[in-house]
C-alpha positions in Angstrom: 24.0 21.5 -4.1 24.0 23.8 -1.1 25.5 22.6 2.3 23.6 25.2 4.4 20.2 26.6 3.8 18.9 29.5 5.8 15.1 30.3 5.7 14.6 33.7 7.3 11.4 35.1 8.8 9.0 32.2 8.4 5.8 31.9 10.3 5.1 28.6 12.2 1.5 27.3 12.7 1.4 28.8 16.2 2.1 32.3 14.8 5.7 32.6 15.9 8.2 34.1 13.5 11.4 32.1 13.1 14.7 31.7 11.2 15.5 28.1 10.3 18.9 26.7 9.5 19.0 23.4 7.5 22.1 21.2 7.0 22.5 17.5 6.0 18.8 17.1 5.4 17.7 18.2 8.9 16.6 21.3 10.7 19.6 22.2 12.8 18.4 25.5 14.4 15.0 27.1 15.0 15.5 30.6 16.4 13.4 33.7 16.8 13.4 35.7 13.6 15.8 38.6 13.5 15.0 42.0 12.2 16.6 42.7 8.8 19.0 45.1 10.4 20.2 42.3 12.7 20.9 39.7 10.0 24.4 40.7 9.1 25.9 38.8 6.2 22.7 36.8 5.8 20.8 39.9 4.8 23.3 40.6 2.0 23.2 37.0 0.7 19.4 36.5 1.0 17.1 36.0 -2.0 13.4 36.9 -1.8 10.8 34.2 -1.8 9.7 34.8 -5.4 13.3 34.9 -6.7 14.0 31.6 -4.9 10.9 30.1 -6.5 11.8 31.3 -9.9 15.5 30.3 -9.9 16.0 27.7 -7.2 18.9 27.7 -4.7 22.3 26.5 -6.1 25.1 28.0 -4.1 26.8 26.1 -1.3 25.2 28.4 1.3 21.9 29.8 0.4 19.6 32.2 2.3 16.0 32.8 1.4 13.8 35.5 3.0 10.4 34.1 3.4 8.8 37.4 4.3 6.6 36.0 7.0 5.1 33.1 4.9 3.7 30.1 6.6 6.1 27.2 7.1 4.5 23.7 7.5 5.9 20.2 7.6 5.5 18.6 4.2 2.0 17.3 3.6 1.3 13.6 4.0 -1.0 11.7 1.7 -2.1 8.7 3.8 -4.1 6.9 1.2 -3.6 7.0 -2.6 -3.7 4.7 -5.6 -0.9 5.6 -7.9 -1.3 2.6 -10.1 -4.9 3.3 -10.9 -4.7 6.9 -12.0 -5.4 8.1 -15.6 -3.3 11.2 -15.0 -0.8 11.3 -17.9 -3.0 9.4 -20.3 -5.6 11.9 -21.3 -9.2 12.3 -20.1 -11.2 9.1 -19.5 -15.0 9.4 -19.2 -16.3 7.9 -15.9 -18.2 4.7 -16.1 -20.7 4.5 -13.2 -21.0 1.6 -10.9 -23.2 1.3 -7.8 -21.5 -1.4 -5.8 -17.9 -2.1 -5.1 -18.1 -5.2 -7.2 -19.6 -3.3 -10.2 -16.8 -0.8 -9.9 -14.1 -3.5 -9.8 -15.6 -5.0 -12.9 -15.6 -1.7 -14.7 -12.1 -0.9 -13.7 -10.8 -4.2 -15.1 -12.3 -3.4 -18.4 -10.8 0.1 -18.5 -7.4 -1.3 -17.3 -7.3 -3.6 -20.3 -8.0 -0.7 -22.7 -5.3 1.8 -21.4 -2.3 2.1 -23.6 -0.2 4.2 -21.2 1.7 2.0 -18.7 1.3 2.2 -15.0 4.8 3.6 -14.5 4.2 6.6 -16.8 0.8 7.4 -15.2 2.1 7.0 -11.7 5.1 9.2 -12.4 2.8 12.0 -13.7 0.7 11.9 -10.5 3.6 11.6 -8.2 5.2 14.7 -9.8 2.0 16.6 -9.2 1.9 15.5 -5.6 5.4 16.7 -5.0 4.6 20.0 -6.6 1.8 20.6 -4.2 4.0 19.9 -1.2 3.5 16.2 -0.4 6.6 14.6 1.2 5.2 11.2 2.0 2.5 9.1 0.3 1.0 5.7 1.1 -0.2 4.1 -2.1 -2.3 0.9 -2.3 -1.3 -1.2 -5.3 -3.7 -3.7 -6.9 -2.7 -7.4 -6.5 -4.9 -9.8 -8.3 -4.6 -12.8 -10.6 -5.0 -10.7 -13.8 -2.3 -8.1 -13.1 -0.2 -10.3 -10.8 2.8 -8.3 -9.4 3.2 -6.1 -12.5 1.8 -2.9 -11.0 3.6 -3.5 -7.8 6.9 -3.8 -9.6 6.2 -0.5 -11.4 5.5 1.3 -8.1 8.4 -0.3 -6.3 10.6 1.1 -9.1 9.0 4.5 -8.7 9.6 4.3 -4.9 13.3 3.8 -5.6 13.7 6.4 -8.3 11.9 9.1 -6.2 13.6 8.4 -2.9 15.2 11.8 -2.8 12.0 13.7 -3.6 9.1 11.7 -2.2 8.8 9.1 0.5 6.6 6.3 -0.9 5.0 3.6 1.2 3.5 0.6 -0.7 0.5 -1.4 0.4 -0.2 -4.7 -1.3 -4.0 -4.3 -1.9 -6.3 -7.2 -2.8 -8.8 -5.2 -4.9 -10.6 -8.3 -6.1 -10.8 -9.9 -2.7 -8.8 -12.7 -1.1 -11.3 -15.5 -0.4 -13.4 -14.5 -3.5 -10.3 -14.5 -5.7 -8.3 -17.8 -5.4 -4.6 -17.3 -5.5 -4.5 -13.8 -4.2 -3.3 -14.9 -0.8 -0.2 -16.4 -2.3 0.3 -13.3 -4.5 0.1 -11.0 -1.4 2.8 -13.0 0.2 4.9 -12.7 -3.0 4.3 -8.9 -2.9 5.6 -8.7 0.7 8.7 -10.7 -0.2 9.2 -8.4 -3.2 9.3 -5.3 -0.9 5.7 -4.1 -0.2 5.7 -2.1 3.1 2.2 -3.2 4.3 -0.7 -5.4 3.5 -4.2 -4.3 2.7 -7.7 -5.7 2.8 -11.1 -5.0 1.3 -14.5 -5.3 3.0 -13.8 -8.7 4.5 -17.5 -9.4 5.2 -19.7 -7.7 2.5 -17.3 -8.1 -0.4 -15.3 -11.2 0.4 -18.1 -12.9 2.3 -15.7 -14.3 4.8 -14.5 -11.8 7.4 -12.7 -14.4 9.5 -10.8 -15.9 6.6 -10.0 -12.6 5.1 -8.7 -11.0 8.3 -6.8 -14.1 9.3 -4.9 -14.1 6.0 -4.1 -10.4 6.3 -3.0 -10.4 9.9 -1.1 -13.7 9.7 1.0 -12.3 6.7 1.5 -9.0 8.5 2.9 -10.8 11.6 5.0 -13.2 9.6 6.6 -10.4 7.5 6.5 -7.7 10.2 4.6 -5.2 8.2 1.7 -2.8 8.8 -2.0 -3.4 7.9 -4.3 -1.0 6.1 -7.8 -2.3 5.4 -10.4 -0.7 3.1 -13.7 -0.9 5.0 -16.8 0.6 3.3 -19.5 -1.5 5.0 -22.2 0.3 7.1 -24.1 -0.4 10.3 -23.8 -3.5 12.4 -21.7 -5.4 9.9 -19.1 -2.6 10.0 -19.2 -2.5 13.8 -18.6 -6.2 14.1 -15.6 -6.0 11.7 -14.1 -3.1 13.7 -14.2 -5.4 16.8 -12.6 -8.3 14.8 -9.8 -6.0 13.5 -9.1 -4.7 17.0 -8.9 -8.3 18.4 -6.4 -9.3 15.8 -4.4 -6.2 16.3 -4.0 -7.1 19.9 -3.3 -10.8 19.2 -0.7 -10.2 16.6 1.0 -7.3 18.4 0.3 -4.8 15.6 -0.5 -1.8 17.8 0.3 1.5 16.0 0.7 -0.3 12.7 -3.0 -0.8 11.7 -5.3 1.5 9.8 -8.9 1.2 8.8 -9.4 3.3 5.6 -12.7 5.0 4.8 -14.6 3.5 7.8 -18.0 4.7 6.5 -19.7 2.7 9.1 -18.5 5.1 11.8 -20.8 7.6 10.3 -23.8 5.2 10.2 -23.9 3.7 13.7 -24.5 6.9 15.7 -22.0 9.1 17.5 -22.2 7.3 20.8 -21.3 4.0 19.2 -18.6 5.7 17.1 -17.1 7.1 20.3 -16.9 3.6 21.8 -15.2 2.3 18.6 -12.9 5.3 18.8 -11.9 4.5 22.4 -11.2 0.9 21.4 -9.1 2.0 18.4 -7.2 4.4 20.6 -6.5 1.6 23.1 -5.4 -0.9 20.5 -3.4 1.5 18.3 -5.7 1.5 15.2 -5.8 4.7 13.0 -8.8 5.8 10.8 -8.4 7.3 7.4 -11.1 9.5 5.8 -11.0 11.6 2.6 -14.3 13.4 3.3 -16.7 11.4 1.1 -20.2 12.6 0.1 -21.9 9.9 2.2 -21.4 8.6 5.8 -17.9 9.3 7.2 -16.2 9.1 10.6 -17.1 11.8 13.0 -13.6 13.3 13.1 -13.9 15.4 16.3 -15.6 12.7 18.3 -13.0 10.1 17.3 -10.2 12.4 18.2 -11.8 13.2 21.5 -11.6 9.5 22.4 -7.9 9.5 21.6 -8.1 7.8 18.2 -5.7 8.9 15.4 -7.7 10.2 12.4 -5.8 11.0 9.2 -6.5 11.7 5.6 -5.5 10.8 2.0 -6.6 11.7 -1.5 -7.9 8.2 -2.2 -8.5 7.8 -6.0 -7.4 10.6 -8.3 -8.9 10.6 -11.8 -9.3 6.9 -12.3 -12.1 4.3 -12.7 -13.4 5.0 -9.3 -13.4 8.8 -9.2 -13.0 11.5 -11.9 -11.8 14.3 -9.5 -8.5 15.3 -7.9 -5.1 16.7 -8.6 -2.9 15.6 -5.8 -3.2 18.6 -3.5 -3.6 17.5 0.0 -4.7 21.0 1.2 -7.7 20.5 -1.1 -8.4 17.2 0.5 -8.1 18.8 4.0 -10.7 21.4 2.8 -12.9 18.6 1.6 -12.8 16.9 4.9 -13.4 20.2 6.7 -16.4 21.0 4.4 -18.0 17.5 4.9 -17.4 17.8 8.6 -19.0 21.3 8.8 -15.8 22.8 10.2 -15.9 26.6 10.3 -13.6 27.9 13.1 -9.9 28.4 12.8 -9.4 25.7 15.4 -11.5 23.2 13.4 -9.7 24.1 10.2 -6.5 23.5 12.0 -7.7 20.0 12.8 -8.3 19.4 9.1 -4.7 20.5 8.4 -3.5 18.1 11.2 -5.1 15.2 9.3 -2.8 15.7 6.4 0.3 16.6 8.4 1.1 15.4 12.0 -1.7 12.8 12.4 -1.0 11.3 9.0 2.7 11.1 9.8 1.9 9.3 13.0 -0.4 6.9 11.3 2.2 6.0 8.7 5.0 5.8 11.2 7.0 8.7 9.7 9.7 9.6 12.2 11.4 12.9 13.0 8.5 14.8 11.4 7.7 18.4 12.0 9.3 21.9 12.2 11.7 21.6 15.1 15.4 21.1 15.7 16.4 17.6 14.6 13.5 17.0 12.3 14.0 15.9 8.8 13.7 19.0 6.6 10.6 18.0 4.6 8.9 21.4 4.5 6.2 23.3 2.7 6.4 27.1 2.5 3.1 28.6 1.5 1.8 32.1 0.9 -0.8 32.0 3.6 -1.2 33.9 6.9 -2.3 31.0 9.0 -3.1 27.2 8.9 -6.8 27.9 8.7 -6.4 30.1 5.7 -4.2 27.5 4.0 -7.0 25.0 4.3 -9.7 27.3 3.3 -8.0 28.8 0.2 -5.1 26.3 -0.4 -3.0 29.0 -2.3 -0.9 27.9 -5.2 2.4 29.7 -4.4 4.5 27.1 -2.7 8.1 26.2 -2.0 8.7 22.5 -1.3 11.7 20.9 0.5 12.5 17.2 0.8 15.5 16.2 3.0 16.6 19.8 3.0 16.6 20.2 -0.8 14.3 22.4 -2.8 12.4 19.9 -5.0 9.5 21.9 -6.3 8.4 25.5 -6.5 5.5 27.3 -8.0 4.1 30.9 -8.2 0.6 31.7 -9.1 -0.5 35.1 -10.3 -3.5 36.4 -12.3 -3.5 39.5 -14.4 -6.7 41.3 -15.4 -5.9 42.8 -18.7 -8.9 45.2 -18.9 -12.3 45.5 -17.3 -15.0 44.2 -19.5 -18.5 45.7 -19.2 -21.8 44.8 -20.8 -21.8 48.1 -22.7 -18.3 47.3 -24.1 -19.4 43.9 -25.2 -22.5 45.3 -26.9 -20.3 47.6 -29.1 -18.2 44.8 -30.4 -18.7 43.9 -34.0 
């Protein structure tokens, strides 16, 4: 294990070239990059980026020449479902469902058929996330009468085992509802006593059919156990708008400002931009963040919400599970998806998409000492990209990942064209 890590000639998102010194898990110095002739002993000791990726850094004092590559704070996945994934269990054909209720029913059937345990599948997906440069993930874990706390226990164990490579926040999530599923309220309280970091909710009105009762249970437990709140809200139109107001009122009443998120918030894309702006202003005033993963249907108007001061962030949501057959754990790909669905084209807009999976997500999740500055925790992603916009547009594969100042993952990507193949050449083959 090295005591000092020097990263030379990295490019920050603002374009400045810097040398970084890392010790005891934090960035101790950010200085203007020196020319190679000015580096002295560091120049002699330095390894190139590709050598560092291939071999890792093992000496007590290690120096890596980044060659101008982009240095970002580690990516933040603000919304995932590690317990649901099929990753690590082979391909599972998707079973369609139109409503949330139909999908919940289909998921239960598939869950009963899987022979690979939650722990193994969650480990496989978490490893992929780390490899892509995620330093923090918030994962919602199903709590219902059938599964009880079994999935939660598996994810809490993962949280502990991966504490040196991935920061995991755990949300106790009532996938089957609270009012509609007797006993879940008590299970949620057990989950919080067991160590869940936050409490979730699911469509209080249109799924659970009792918005008042659902939200009262969630916020009462959050206040009693002093945890955050993260509510799935897929409802559209006026029902969604009413629930946004109810969530804001309870956030104020229970003193949860800065610790509440509304995930998905499809309704913000269905009520018109002017109304969405008013909701955005209310959320900004009450400290409620909004998560979007760039869905195919209605979604929050990202720029309009941000213009009102609301925190908007992103997450992968489901990855290869009963709800969604896509995904690999790369948050740069999610940023591109949000940008695509938002019709972002300029470098500035693509930079906003990157912010949704870095600084804004860190703020929404309460991650402290985040960023690339002196004193920050050294959770970093070095990527072979000329700019933040290019990183979102192309999400290149060559990456070096640090967590707490340690290199925890590295990958190089290269393609080799063996020989040009022409139609004439193909025609002459036997």
